[in-house]
MIDOTOR-611072 format. One record per residue (C-alpha): y negated, z, x negated; residue in one letter. Coordinates in steps of 0.05 Angstrom, whole numbers, padded with zeros to 5 digits, always signed. Layout:
# residues N
YZXa;...
//
This chain:
# residues 666
+00000+00000+00000x;-00072-00019-00025x;-00144-00019+00006x;-00176-00085+00030x;-00251-00095+00009x;-00303-00149+00025x;-00345-00185-00025x;-00398-00133-00024x;-00346-00081-00039x;-00342-00055+00029x;-00272-00030+00049x;-00253-00061+00114x;-00179-00044+00117x;-00113-00034+00079x;-00057-00079+00058x;+00014-00052+00069x;+00075-00083+00035x;+00143-00062+00063x;+00207-00065+00021x;+00277-00056+00050x;+00310-00002+00006x;+00370+00009+00050x;+00415-00027+00002x;+00387+00014-00056x;+00398+00079-00020x;+00467+00057-00003x;+00479+00040-00076x;+00452+00107-00097x;+00495+00143-00047x;+00555+00103-00069x;+00540+00118-00142x;+00534+00192-00126x;+00598+00189-00086x;+00634+00152-00142x;+00606+00201-00193x;+00630+00260-00152x;+00696+00224-00139x;+00705+00211-00214x;+00683+00282-00229x;+00735+00309-00180x;+00788+00265-00211x;+00769+00288-00281x;+00769+00360-00260x;+00837+00351-00230x;+00866+00322-00294x;+00904+00378-00330x;+00888+00351-00399x;+00820+00373-00426x;+00768+00317-00429x;+00699+00321-00463x;+00643+00272-00477x;+00606+00282-00542x;+00541+00251-00567x;+00530+00222-00635x;+00517+00292-00662x;+00585+00313-00635x;+00550+00357-00584x;+00580+00368-00516x;+00549+00327-00461x;+00599+00342-00406x;+00672+00360-00397x;+00723+00374-00343x;+00747+00442-00320x;+00809+00440-00365x;+00763+00432-00425x;+00719+00492-00408x;+00780+00533-00393x;+00812+00517-00459x;+00750+00538-00498x;+00734+00595-00449x;+00661+00573-00441x;+00620+00553-00381x;+00589+00485-00370x;+00519+00511-00385x;+00540+00549-00447x;+00576+00489-00475x;+00523+00436-00460x;+00489+00412-00524x;+00532+00454-00569x;+00570+00421-00626x;+00645+00419-00614x;+00660+00453-00680x;+00616+00512-00659x;+00652+00524-00594x;+00700+00582-00588x;+00738+00593-00652x;+00707+00569-00717x;+00775+00542-00737x;+00755+00479-00699x;+00707+00464-00756x;+00758+00415-00783x;+00736+00361-00831x;+00790+00313-00808x;+00768+00321-00736x;+00695+00308-00753x;+00713+00248-00795x;+00755+00220-00737x;+00700+00229-00686x;+00646+00200-00731x;+00689+00140-00744x;+00692+00126-00669x;+00618+00107-00669x;+00631+00052-00719x;+00698+00029-00693x;+00712+00010-00621x;+00787+00023-00629x;+00815+00089-00603x;+00835+00142-00654x;+00885+00200-00650x;+00895+00265-00688x;+00946+00322-00681x;+00921+00392-00692x;+00959+00458-00693x;+00912+00514-00668x;+00915+00584-00641x;+00874+00587-00577x;+00851+00656-00555x;+00875+00647-00484x;+00935+00603-00497x;+00963+00625-00563x;+00990+00576-00615x;+00987+00505-00591x;+00996+00435-00618x;+00944+00388-00589x;+00935+00313-00593x;+00863+00289-00594x;+00851+00218-00570x;+00779+00194-00580x;+00745+00129-00560x;+00672+00106-00561x;+00642+00096-00492x;+00606+00031-00475x;+00550+00015-00427x;+00529-00053-00399x;+00577-00086-00448x;+00543-00052-00508x;+00571+00004-00551x;+00542+00070-00528x;+00523+00133-00567x;+00577+00178-00539x;+00651+00187-00548x;+00704+00209-00498x;+00755+00258-00526x;+00820+00274-00489x;+00855+00337-00512x;+00930+00336-00495x;+00973+00398-00504x;+01037+00372-00535x;+01065+00439-00555x;+01125+00434-00509x;+01139+00364-00531x;+01134+00381-00604x;+01180+00440-00594x;+01230+00396-00558x;+01225+00344-00613x;+01235+00397-00666x;+01295+00425-00628x;+01324+00356-00619x;+01313+00343-00693x;+01347+00408-00712x;+01404+00392-00664x;+01412+00323-00695x;+01409+00352-00765x;+01460+00406-00747x;+01505+00354-00714x;+01499+00308-00773x;+01515+00365-00820x;+01574+00386-00777x;+01602+00316-00774x;+01589+00301-00848x;+01617+00367-00873x;+01671+00380-00821x;+01739+00401-00848x;+01772+00343-00812x;+01762+00271-00836x;+01724+00223-00790x;+01706+00150-00791x;+01683+00092-00747x;+01714+00024-00748x;+01682-00038-00717x;+01717-00088-00672x;+01735-00131-00733x;+01768-00073-00768x;+01710-00059-00816x;+01695+00013-00833x;+01624+00027-00809x;+01618+00100-00828x;+01660+00157-00857x;+01644+00229-00869x;+01648+00266-00935x;+01715+00298-00919x;+01749+00230-00909x;+01719+00203-00973x;+01741+00265-01013x;+01810+00263-00981x;+01822+00192-01007x;+01779+00198-01070x;+01733+00139-01056x;+01658+00133-01064x;+01621+00114-01000x;+01609+00043-01024x;+01682+00035-01042x;+01704+00053-00971x;+01650+00038-00920x;+01644-00037-00909x;+01716-00051-00925x;+01772-00068-00877x;+01811-00007-00855x;+01877-00043-00868x;+01862-00040-00943x;+01875+00035-00942x;+01937+00038-00898x;+02003+00039-00934x;+02040+00008-00874x;+02010-00056-00847x;+02048-00055-00780x;+02020+00015-00767x;+01947-00003-00772x;+01959-00068-00734x;+01989-00027-00678x;+01932+00023-00680x;+01878-00030-00675x;+01915-00068-00620x;+01924-00006-00577x;+01852+00016-00586x;+01828-00054-00568x;+01868-00048-00503x;+01829+00015-00487x;+01883+00066-00504x;+01869+00135-00532x;+01912+00154-00591x;+01931+00226-00603x;+01961+00248-00670x;+01988+00180-00688x;+02026+00188-00754x;+02004+00142-00811x;+02003+00138-00886x;+01938+00125-00924x;+01933+00102-00996x;+01886+00142-01041x;+01844+00114-01097x;+01893+00143-01148x;+01951+00108-01113x;+01980+00171-01081x;+01999+00171-01008x;+01967+00218-00958x;+02005+00232-00894x;+01956+00237-00835x;+01954+00243-00759x;+01901+00197-00727x;+01868+00212-00661x;+01821+00158-00637x;+01788+00120-00580x;+01734+00067-00574x;+01660+00072-00556x;+01647+00018-00504x;+01578-00004-00482x;+01573-00052-00423x;+01645-00072-00436x;+01633-00087-00509x;+01674-00055-00565x;+01622-00019-00608x;+01664+00023-00655x;+01723+00070-00657x;+01717+00145-00661x;+01772+00167-00708x;+01793+00236-00729x;+01842+00237-00788x;+01880+00302-00800x;+01912+00308-00869x;+01983+00335-00863x;+02006+00317-00933x;+02017+00389-00953x;+02054+00402-00888x;+02098+00341-00901x;+02113+00366-00971x;+02130+00434-00943x;+02174+00402-00890x;+02209+00361-00943x;+02217+00423-00985x;+02247+00459-00926x;+02293+00401-00912x;+02315+00401-00984x;+02324+00476-00983x;+02363+00469-00918x;+02407+00415-00949x;+02420+00459-01010x;+02435+00517-00964x;+02484+00475-00925x;+02517+00452-00990x;+02521+00524-01015x;+02550+00550-00949x;+02599+00493-00945x;+02622+00506-01016x;+02625+00581-01004x;+02665+00570-00940x;+02712+00523-00976x;+02724+00574-01031x;+02735+00629-00980x;+02783+00588-00938x;+02829+00571-00996x;+02853+00643-01009x;+02858+00655-00933x;+02905+00596-00924x;+02966+00624-00961x;+02956+00692-00928x;+02956+00660-00858x;+03015+00616-00876x;+03054+00676-00901x;+03039+00716-00838x;+03063+00658-00796x;+03128+00655-00836x;+03139+00729-00824x;+03125+00719-00750x;+03175+00661-00744x;+03227+00696-00787x;+03226+00758-00742x;+03269+00819-00757x;+03211+00863-00778x;+03214+00935-00759x;+03161+00964-00710x;+03117+00991-00766x;+03120+00926-00806x;+03107+00884-00744x;+03047+00929-00728x;+03020+00917-00798x;+03033+00842-00792x;+02994+00840-00726x;+02936+00879-00757x;+02934+00831-00816x;+02937+00771-00771x;+02879+00796-00729x;+02837+00810-00790x;+02853+00742-00821x;+02833+00709-00755x;+02769+00749-00755x;+02755+00729-00827x;+02767+00656-00811x;+02717+00659-00753x;+02666+00695-00796x;+02673+00639-00848x;+02663+00589-00792x;+02599+00626-00771x;+02575+00625-00843x;+02584+00550-00847x;+02554+00537-00778x;+02500+00590-00776x;+02451+00541-00746x;+02497+00534-00686x;+02490+00609-00674x;+02415+00603-00663x;+02425+00544-00616x;+02481+00579-00578x;+02531+00524-00595x;+02589+00566-00620x;+02655+00539-00595x;+02695+00586-00549x;+02770+00585-00546x;+02783+00620-00480x;+02847+00650-00455x;+02869+00707-00409x;+02858+00772-00447x;+02858+00847-00434x;+02797+00889-00448x;+02839+00944-00480x;+02867+00895-00531x;+02797+00874-00553x;+02774+00946-00557x;+02832+00963-00602x;+02816+00904-00647x;+02742+00922-00650x;+02758+00994-00667x;+02803+00971-00724x;+02745+00930-00751x;+02694+00986-00744x;+02736+01045-00766x;+02715+01042-00840x;+02642+01048-00821x;+02654+01102-00769x;+02696+01143-00817x;+02646+01133-00874x;+02592+01165-00830x;+02640+01219-00805x;+02621+01199-00734x;+02659+01220-00672x;+02681+01162-00628x;+02698+01174-00556x;+02731+01117-00516x;+02736+01116-00440x;+02770+01056-00407x;+02794+01044-00336x;+02865+01068-00324x;+02886+01001-00294x;+02887+00937-00337x;+02821+00899-00340x;+02831+00824-00354x;+02779+00774-00375x;+02775+00699-00387x;+02746+00693-00456x;+02752+00681-00529x;+02789+00742-00556x;+02761+00736-00626x;+02690+00728-00603x;+02692+00784-00552x;+02725+00830-00603x;+02668+00810-00649x;+02617+00830-00595x;+02647+00900-00587x;+02656+00908-00662x;+02583+00888-00676x;+02559+00940-00626x;+02604+00994-00656x;+02582+00975-00727x;+02509+00978-00705x;+02520+01048-00675x;+02555+01072-00738x;+02504+01043-00787x;+02442+01069-00752x;+02468+01138-00735x;+02456+01203-00770x;+02514+01233-00809x;+02568+01263-00765x;+02537+01230-00704x;+02569+01213-00638x;+02588+01146-00609x;+02612+01134-00538x;+02648+01070-00517x;+02659+01066-00442x;+02680+01012-00394x;+02685+01009-00318x;+02693+00959-00263x;+02632+00942-00220x;+02649+00892-00167x;+02670+00827-00199x;+02645+00849-00268x;+02666+00897-00322x;+02609+00938-00353x;+02619+00961-00424x;+02571+01011-00457x;+02564+01032-00530x;+02518+01093-00537x;+02500+01133-00599x;+02458+01191-00624x;+02424+01148-00678x;+02354+01129-00699x;+02337+01098-00631x;+02290+01039-00617x;+02215+01041-00605x;+02188+01013-00540x;+02153+00955-00575x;+02218+00934-00609x;+02263+00935-00548x;+02242+00865-00523x;+02255+00836-00592x;+02318+00872-00612x;+02362+00811-00597x;+02320+00762-00638x;+02351+00731-00700x;+02336+00770-00765x;+02301+00827-00727x;+02315+00898-00747x;+02283+00958-00712x;+02272+01001-00774x;+02263+00960-00837x;+02272+01019-00886x;+02335+01041-00851x;+02359+00969-00846x;+02352+00959-00921x;+02390+01024-00933x;+02447+01003-00888x;+02448+00929-00906x;+02454+00870-00859x;+02414+00807-00843x;+02395+00825-00772x;+02439+00771-00739x;+02490+00818-00708x;+02454+00832-00642x;+02429+00761-00637x;+02501+00738-00642x;+02523+00790-00590x;+02472+00763-00540x;+02492+00691-00552x;+02566+00705-00546x;+02559+00748-00483x;+02514+00695-00450x;+02565+00641-00467x;+02617+00682-00431x;+02573+00684-00368x;+02551+00755-00380x;+02489+00794-00400x;+02471+00848-00450x;+02416+00900-00446x;+02387+00949-00497x;+02362+01018-00477x;+02330+01074-00517x;+02283+01132-00502x;+02249+01121-00569x;+02256+01136-00643x;+02308+01190-00661x;+02332+01190-00588x;+02393+01145-00596x;+02406+01078-00564x;+02453+01046-00514x;+02476+00974-00508x;+02505+00953-00441x;+02548+00889-00436x;+02565+00860-00368x;+02622+00808-00365x;+02656+00773-00306x;+02728+00792-00293x;+02783+00740-00298x;+02791+00690-00241x;+02836+00630-00251x;+02889+00627-00305x;+02870+00596-00371x;+02912+00560-00423x;+02945+00564-00470x;+02978+00623-00435x;+03020+00674-00473x;+03082+00641-00446x;+03060+00573-00470x;+03044+00602-00538x;+03112+00634-00542x;+03146+00569-00522x;+03105+00535-00576x;+03126+00585-00629x;+03199+00577-00609x;+03196+00501-00612x;+03226+00469-00674x;+03205+00403-00704x;+03250+00343-00703x;+03278+00329-00772x;+03218+00294-00801x;+03197+00281-00872x;+03129+00311-00888x;+03094+00296-00954x;+03049+00356-00971x;+02996+00344-01024x;+02952+00403-01048x;+02930+00424-01117x;+02926+00498-01097x;+02997+00521-01110x;+02993+00584-01067x;+02968+00544-01008x;+03019+00489-01020x;+03079+00534-01030x;+03065+00579-00970x;+03052+00519-00924x;+03115+00484-00949x;+03155+00546-00933x;+03124+00550-00863x;+03139+00477-00849x;+03211+00486-00872x;+03218+00546-00826x;+03194+00501-00770x;+03249+00451-00787x;+03213+00399-00827x;+03238+00364-00890x;+03181+00377-00939x;+03165+00343-01005x;+03110+00379-01044x;+03066+00350-01098x;+03001+00377-01128x;+02960+00316-01145x;+02941+00247-01118x;+02979+00202-01167x;+03043+00241-01154x;+03033+00231-01080x;+03027+00156-01088x;+03090+00154-01132x;+03129+00194-01079x;+03113+00147-01022x;+03166+00094-01036x;+03218+00146-01055x;+03208+00198-01001x;+03183+00151-00946x;+03147+00206-00906x;+03136+00206-00831x;+03072+00248-00839x;+03026+00261-00898x;+02988+00327-00902x;+02935+00314-00954x;+02884+00360-00988x;+02815+00329-01001x;+02785+00366-01060x;+02835+00351-01115x;+02820+00335-01188x;+02832+00266-01219x;+02841+00231-01151x;+02813+00263-01088x;+02844+00258-01019x;+02796+00203-00996x;+02819+00157-01051x;+02893+00174-01040x;+02885+00158-00966x;+02851+00091-00980x;+02907+00071-01028x;+02960+00091-00978x;+02926+00048-00925x;+02927-00011-00973x;+03003-00010-00975x;+03031-00049-00917x;+03093-00006-00910x;+03053+00058-00900x;+02993+00034-00860x;+03020+00066-00797x;+03039+00133-00828x;+02997+00189-00797x;+02950+00220-00848x;+02926+00291-00835x;+02868+00318-00877x;+02882+00390-00896x;+02818+00417-00928x;+02769+00474-00934x;+02712+00426-00917x;+02697+00426-00843x;+02627+00399-00830x;+02613+00338-00787x;+02599+00296-00848x;+02666+00316-00877x;+02702+00295-00813x;+02665+00229-00813x;+02686+00215-00885x;+02760+00230-00871x;+02758+00182-00811x;+02727+00127-00854x;+02781+00139-00907x;+02837+00127-00856x;+02857+00197-00833x;+02878+00208-00760x;+02869+00283-00761x;+02825+00334-00797x;+02851+00406-00802x;+02807+00461-00833x;+02841+00513-00876x;+02870+00563-00861x;+02906+00527-00805x;+02931+00570-00748x;+03005+00566-00733x;+02992+00544-00661x;+02947+00488-00684x;+02995+00464-00738x;+03055+00464-00690x;+03015+00430-00635x;+02993+00375-00683x;+03062+00361-00711x;+03092+00361-00641x;+03038+00313-00617x;+03058+00265-00672x;+03128+00267-00640x;+03098+00254-00572x;+03098+00328-00553x;+03044+00381-00553x;+02983+00335-00547x;+02954+00378-00492x;+02964+00441-00533x;+02931+00407-00592x;+02869+00394-00550x;+02868+00466-00526x;+02873+00490-00598x;+02807+00454-00610x;+02829+00403-00661x;+02808+00333-00638x;+02846+00270-00655x;+02805+00228-00704x;+02843+00165-00691x;
//
């Protein structure tokens, strides 16, 4: 608006100019709204934001910024950032970064670790950028302060976890490696490299097959892994740098990504020392078997003439009652010795419960008498009192008389050995339904509660000091349990504790159906005589040979005796035997060679050959079969078995032979 004047300067009116400012006001209101909107947004952002001028003084900031520095908007305005709050913010690197923003339009970043009064130690990330106006660089810089403490802690924890995992994998006690789809080793840990003696560059990058001693094995491993299988403890042999072989077990599967074979994940467990130990045990076991077989052979040889002589006395008859009683005792003890030698040779069968039983109808009283005879020396040595209580009526069982006598004798021996001097032992038996229950109780050292469940384990002894004093290997009770179980019974140990004595209770089923060979069959067998047959007997042990020759002659055979292999071959054409009984372990020419040479002579190919030897293991029987023998008898041969065999060769007694437990090898 302006006044309007005439020429003579006289004001006659006013000039008004109207401008429409509605759009301007609208723009102002919009700008204010946008500013408040932006301000609201900035105040809502949780990261601190601040605008600094060229002197690095605060122009404005959001709420998060003022809260971080614990200052108000008014107190912070115009104050240099390095003077706010803690003077530790007076950081040269920060000032250099911010000053550089005014000469460089690119954003800049800086990490700072700082202890904030209200927040404690924090790691912050400062992102700064110069602000522009109307397309021109301005004189202020926007700084965003981001708290990355949690992220840095997570990163540090992840880094520690990775380092720990890497250390664990690299230094684990088990060997590990990765193999690619082409069989190339991609990675291996230190343990695997040390196990095989290779440097990393000598192993990683090479084909895995280079280190396997058996090509088919690694081919199978890779093929199965490629098919998606998981291998667990796959046995393999790896070749070390020094040429030695390492025995390993490999467990492995494949890492697949989107159906693609990436690499295997292999764990290799070194079992070389275990293999060596196993081989050592096998060798020791082989030597043990050889020793036991040799020992059994040497023990059987002296038993053979004793058994033969007793059989001759039995067949001859005419002994008085006292002499017959002595003969019966000797026969029982020889039989017991023979079975003990068998156990010595086949001790592994004891632990597996594979002892052969030769069952027949027997009376309990007979077995008790035999067991007492066996145990009497121990009982008398300890000056113990033995009380025996048996049912008044006969109690019959179906079982192996030698083995069941052994059961009772072992329990009596146990009671005598682990009893105090002049102790007491009670042996009682009674019927209970379809069973007979036999108890052996003593006043001895007793058994602790923790030992009772283990007392029947092999090589277990309740009191080691007492066991050493009394001797024994700790197999007696284990053998008792096995034998009783094989007879369909059970055995139980009871004790109230140390020094309170112990009791062993055996339960066995009573006899049901008749078993063979019966006593009548045995008597008929003993009375049977052989048809006049020529038997060539070959044995270098003169006592064994002479006693057996006498026994065969009593049985009615025509016997020709020689003591070595060459003499046996010379006698063939002269004596023309029907049967040849041939020892194996002879000097100069053993029984195998003699048998082979006999089989080479057409005239004698059909003559039955019977091995008569102290060697009785499966391998020995196999070798006699291969050499041409039809039968294999182990010394000392029982009279029943010998008669049954010779009768079977005449077409009689084959069933009895099977019952005596001597199989036909032909």
